[in-house]
N, C-alpha and C positions, 0 to 999 in steps of 0.2 A: 504495501501499499504506499503511495506516494501521497509524504502530508505536502500539506499547503503551507507557505512560506509568511508569517506577518512580522513586520520589520519595525521598530520602536521609534517613537520620534530621536533618542538620546543616540539609537544606532543610525539613526538615518544622519545624524548632525556628526557624528564622529566619521560617517563614509566620507559625507562631504567635505571634513577639514583634512581628511587625507588624502580625498583626489587633488584637492586645492593644492596641498603640498605640494606631493610627487610633480601634478603638471606645474608646479612652480619649477622642481629640478630641471626636470627634462618635458617637453615636448610631445603625450602619449605616454608616459609613465603612469598616470594616471588612469587614464583606459588599462593599463596593463593592471594595474591593482585592480580595476570593478570587475575585468575577467578573471581574476585572480579568486577575489571572492566571490562570484556568482557558480565558479565552480563548487566552492565549498558550499553553498547553499544549495546547489543540486544535491551533490552529496548527502548534505543532512536531509534534507526532504525526500531520499531514496532511502535512507538509512540512519536515522537518527539515534536508534539506543548503540551505534558502534564509538561514539566518542563516550569519555572518560568524566563522570561526576567531579565539578570543582568545589561541590560544597557538601559542609558535615550531612546536611537533611537530604541529600540524593535529590535535590530539584534542577539544579542547574549543571548544564552541561558545556564544551569546550572544545575547539579544535583550531588547529593554527593552519592560516595562509601557506600555500607552498613557496612565493616568492617572498614575501613581505612579512616584517616582525608585527605581524597583528594576530589574534585569538577572535573568535564567534563566540559568543559566549549566548547560552539558548534554553528555554525550556521545552519540554516535551508538554502539550495539551492534549486531548481526547482526537481532536480533530486539523490540529496545525499544529505548527513550530512556532515559537515567539524568539525572534531574536531581541536579547535584551542591550547587547554592544557588542558593538567591533571595537573590541582595546589593543590600543599599542603596548606591545610590551617592553617597549624600551622607554615610553613617556613614566616619568615620575607622578606618584598620585600625590596633591597636595589637600591638606586640609585649612 
């Protein structure tokens, strides 16, 4: 069963930020990022249980992108997958 993907507003903002950042580095690199991300979305949709949990409550899962230092954090719901975050693993978390 292929799950539908729903992308949260935060994940959309993180994705846009990454695309802008990579396009500033080199024209077309942002598009490469989106292609890598799309491949992961397809993989998650086809087999969401294949990836490991990131939390003690066993709700959130994550999967790394192939070419870029990002992970997709998601949760499985009965009929869809909710993308919580497209997280840059090199970015420091500040409070």
